[in-house]
C-alpha positions as a printed Julia matrix, in Angstrom:
106×3 Matrix{Float64}:
  84.85   96.33   81.61
  87.62   96.33   84.21
  87.83   93.26   86.43
  88.91   93.38   90.09
  89.64   90.98   92.91
  88.19   92.48   96.1
  89.39   91.3    99.51
  87.29   92.61  102.38
  87.53   92.48  106.16
  84.62   93.52  108.36
  85.06   95.92  111.24
  83.2    95.06  114.46
  80.32   97.27  113.29
  80.27   95.6   109.88
  80.29   92.13  111.44
  77.22   93.12  113.49
  75.48   94.06  110.23
  76.44   90.7   108.7
  75.02   88.88  111.72
  71.78   90.84  111.36
  71.37   90.62  107.55
  73.1    87.3   106.85
  75.27   86.5   103.88
  72.36   86.67  101.44
  71.47   90.18  102.56
  75.05   91.38  102.15
  75.32   89.73   98.7
  72.19   91.62   97.68
  73.78   94.86   98.88
  76.98   94.15   96.9
  74.94   93.37   93.78
  73.04   96.65   94.17
  76.19   98.7    94.72
  78.14   97.19   91.83
  75.08   97.08   89.57
  74.34  100.72   90.32
  77.71  101.59   88.8
  76.98   99.54   85.67
  78.95   96.5    86.82
  78.39   92.89   87.76
  79.52   90.52   90.51
  81.14   87.46   88.95
  81.76   85.66   92.24
  81.48   86.3    95.97
  82.66   84.04   98.75
  82.87   84.36  102.51
  86.06   83.26  104.21
  87.73   83.37  107.58
  91.23   84.4   108.43
  92.72   87.69  107.29
  89.81   88.43  104.93
  86.12   87.85  105.59
  84.98   88.0   101.97
  86.5    87.8    98.5
  84.82   88.89   95.29
  85.51   89.17   91.6
  83.66   92.12   90.11
  83.45   93.83   86.74
  83.08   97.61   86.58
  83.04   99.9    83.54
  86.26  101.73   84.46
  88.75  102.62   87.18
  86.81  105.72   88.23
  83.79  103.54   89.03
  86.02  101.3    91.17
  87.41  104.33   92.99
  83.88  105.63   93.67
  82.72  102.28   95.09
  85.88  101.92   97.16
  85.55  105.37   98.71
  81.89  104.87   99.64
  82.48  101.44  101.17
  85.49  102.62  103.17
  83.68  105.78  104.3
  80.95  103.6   105.81
  83.45  102.27  108.35
  81.92   98.79  108.02
  84.84   97.17  106.29
  88.38   97.49  105.02
  88.88   96.53  101.39
  91.67   95.99   98.93
  91.0    96.03   95.17
  93.45   94.32   92.84
  93.04   94.96   89.1
  92.89   91.7    87.13
  94.19   91.39   83.58
  93.26   88.8    80.99
  95.84   86.6    79.31
  95.27   88.58   76.12
  95.97   91.87   77.93
  99.26   90.47   79.24
 100.13   89.26   75.72
  99.5    92.78   74.44
 101.67   94.23   77.22
 104.55   91.92   76.3
 104.47   93.25   72.73
 104.76   96.91   73.72
 108.14   98.57   73.55
 109.19  100.21   76.81
 112.25  102.39   77.24
 113.72  101.83   80.67
 117.14  102.42   82.17
 117.62  100.71   85.55
 119.4   102.64   88.28
 123.13  102.03   88.52
 124.8   101.13   91.78
């Protein structure tokens, strides 16, 4: 499973939906959307400031995340940003890989 941090901001139309359905109703909708792609919602919180909601979700692969992202954005109800999250073990594996790189010279 691929893990993502989702930061979401409601549009005016999306905020109207939140007012109508409440936080519980929107959480149910997120669970259905993510679950329908074979994933799970690890955590979901509402916030105020730049982002209205933050979530940590697990999805089977990057294509599933792209599909969810496109559908949510196409709705016009919110703007989202998905950040892939890596485990400590994945970073350890990355540090062991040999990478050939030549930086640009001034």
